[in-house]
N, C-alpha and C positions, 0 to 999 in steps of 0.2 A: 549500583552506581557504575558509571563508565570507568574503563581502565585502559591501560596502554598495551595490552597484550595483542598479539596478532590475531586475526579473525579466527573464531572457533571453527573446527572442522564441520563440514556438512554431514548430515545423517546419510548413512548408506542408502543409495537409491533403491536397494532391494528391500528395505524395511517395509513392513506392511502398513498401509495407510488406512485410516478409519473409513468404513464403508459409506457413511453419510457425509457428503461434502459440506463445507461451510458455505459455499456458493455454488449454485447449479443454474446454468443458463442453457436454453435450447431455443433456437430461432430468434434470439434477441436482436431486435432491430430498433434503431432510433432514427427518425426523420426530422430534420430541422429545416423548415422552408422547402426549397427545391432539392436539398442535398440529403442523401442517405448517409448518416455519419457512422452507424454500426450496421453491418450487413449480415443478419441471420447468424449471430455468433452462437456456438455451442461449446461449452467447456465446464469443467468442475474445478473448484479450488479446495484442496484437501485441508482438513482441520489440523491444527497444531503445527503447521509448516509455514515456511516463507515462500510465497509465490511471487516471482518477479513479473511485472507487466512491462515489456520493453518494446520500443519502436520509436521511429522518428517523430518529431513534433508535428502535430496535426493529424496523426493517424487514428485518433479516437480514444486515447488512453483516459483522458480526463472525463470524457463523456461516459465511458464505461464505469469509471469510479463513482461518478455522480449517480448513475443508474443504480449501482449496488447500495449506496447509502440512502437512496430514496429521494433525491433532490432533482432528478432529471425528468422532464416532461416528454410526452409523445413516445412512450415505450410500448412495443408490441412483442409478443413471444413470451417465453417463460423465464422468470428470474426469481429464484428462491434464495433467501439469505438466512442462514441459521434455522432452516426449517420453516420459514415464513415468507410470504411474498415481499419483495423489496418494498420498502417504505411503510411497512406495517408499524403501527404505533408501539408495539411491544419491543421493537428493535432499537428504539432510541437510546436506551441505556446500555445496550449490548454491543454497540459499535462505536469505535473511536475513529474520527476522520480528521486528517490533516491536509489542508489545501496547499497549493503552491505558495500563496501569499500568506505570511504569518497572520494569524487571527487573534491579535491581542490588543489591549487598550494601552496606548503609550503613556497615558497620564496615571496609570496604576502601577504599583510595584509588581514584581513577579508573583509574590505571595498573594497580593490582593487580586490579581488576575485569576489565579487558581481558586482562591476563596469564592470569588464571584461565580465561576463556572461550576464549582463543586456544589454551591447552594442551589443552582438550577437543577443539577442532577439528583440531589438528595435534599429537598427542602424540609424545613421544620426543625424545631429545637431537638427533637429526639435523635436526629441524625448528625448533630453537631460534632460529636466526638469522632464519628466515622469520617466526616469531612476533613477534620484536622489531620487525622492519620493519613488519609488519601493524599492530601495536599503535600504533606511532608515527604511521603514516599515518592510522589511524582517529581518533586523538586530534586530529591536525591538521585532518582533514576537518570535524570538528564544532566546531572552534575552542575546544578546551579545554586547549591546551598550558600555559597559565598556571595551570590548576587540576589538572594531572595528578597532583600529590602531595597533593591535598586529599581528605579523607574524603568519600565519596559522601553520607553522611548530613548533611554540613554544606553541601551545595550547594542552590541554589534549585531549585524544581520544574522550571523550564525547563532548567537545567543537568543535572539528573538524567535528564530525557527525552533530552538529547543523549548522555548516557553510554549509554543503551539503544540509541540509533541507532548509536553507534560500535561497540557489540558486534555489531549486525547487519551492519555493514560489514566485519567481520573476514573475511579470506579472499577478498575481492572476489566476493561472490555474484552469480550470473547473474540472479536474481530477488529483488527486495526487496518484501516485503509489509508495509505500514505501516498500522496501525490507528489512525487519528486522531492522527498524530504532532504536529500543531500545536495541539491543543486546549489552551486555557489559556495560550498563549504570547503575548507582546506582539507588536505589528505588525512591529517591526524584526526580531525573531528569526524570525517566520513568513516574512518575505520572504527572509531569509538562508538558511533551511532550503530554501525552494523553489528558490533559486539553486543550492544544493548538489544537490538532486534532479535538476535539469536537467543539471548537470555530470556526475553519475553516469550518466545516460542517454546524453548526447552523447559524452563522452570515453571511457567504459568500455563502452558498448554494453549496459548492464544494462537490465532491464525493471523498472519500478516499478508496483506496484498500491497506490494510496493512498486510504484511505477518509476521508470527511469528511462532516459535515452542514452545513458552511459553504459556501454556494453560490458565493461569490466566488472560492473556490479552484478551482472548476471551470474557470474561464477560463485557469488555468495548466497545464491538462492537454492532452495531444495527443488523447486519446480519453476518452469518458465512458460509464460504466454507471450509469444512473439507476434506483434501486430504490424499490419501495413494497410493503409487506405481502408480502414474500417473493418478489416477481416483478420481472423486468426491464421497466421502462417504455420504455427507449430504450438503444440501443447505437450511438453515433455520435460524430463530432467536435463540439466546441462550436459551431463555425460552422454545421455542417449542422443541428444542433438548433435554433439560432436561426432559420435560414432556413426550416426545415420548419414551425415554429410561428409564424412571422412576429412574432418578439419580439426585444427588444434585449439581453436578458441570459439566461444559462442558468437563473437562478432563475425568471424569467418563463416560460421554456420548460418547466421542470419543473412549475410550477403549472398550466400549460396542459395538459400531458399527464396530470396527476393529475385535473383536471376531466374530461377526455375519458374516462379510465378509470372514474371514478365514474358518469358518464352512461351509459357502455356497460353497466356492471353493473346500473344501475337498469332500463335497457331490457330487459336479459336477464331480470331478475326479473319484469317486467310481462308478458313474452311467454310465461311458463311456464303 
């Protein structure tokens, strides 16, 4: 359940990470019409950690997340998720996905929404008891027990976002892909959600990939993928990025790397 403690400490960046990544990409490219949205990306997402995917709006974060969960067309290159090619049928129950827009039915209560999605994940009478347990746990995880019988359409925007997160938590997925889950939320709820994210990673061993354009959230991640214009600018820990760029914050590090990329592009153009 959510609490009001300050954010839990990040794991030491020197801790050994599992050898087999939750997500492995090499030469990942996505073309949409005349535009190349993702440009030959190569990166790994370590298991059991929180990886932040950060960058300005329009840089390709959502396209990358759709690619990972298997809903993006026109993909080339290598993209393996939990040891399988992205989109493989066996991954459907192993991945939880939260889109930017809350994916709930307004005319159903919170519990009815979760009952419905739980039945899709685990159909049949034999799984009924497990579904009830999963639904209750997910509602408690996102601190909506007092609103379990409220219609989703009557909830606040932040509460509806938490219902979507609860749906993604059904069945204890190995990989959670969250597309800007804290956008528009107040600071207290943002803090509580990040406490929950750390709990999911630490206690359940799940992998979380969380996108954001809010740079202060980068400090809460174990590892970062910084994106700009469909490319990966950096793939490292927050501490290593600050050290590498001799800056005090990840935001300053990101801006430093953007300036370097722009200068390199100008130099390349002048030498042609």
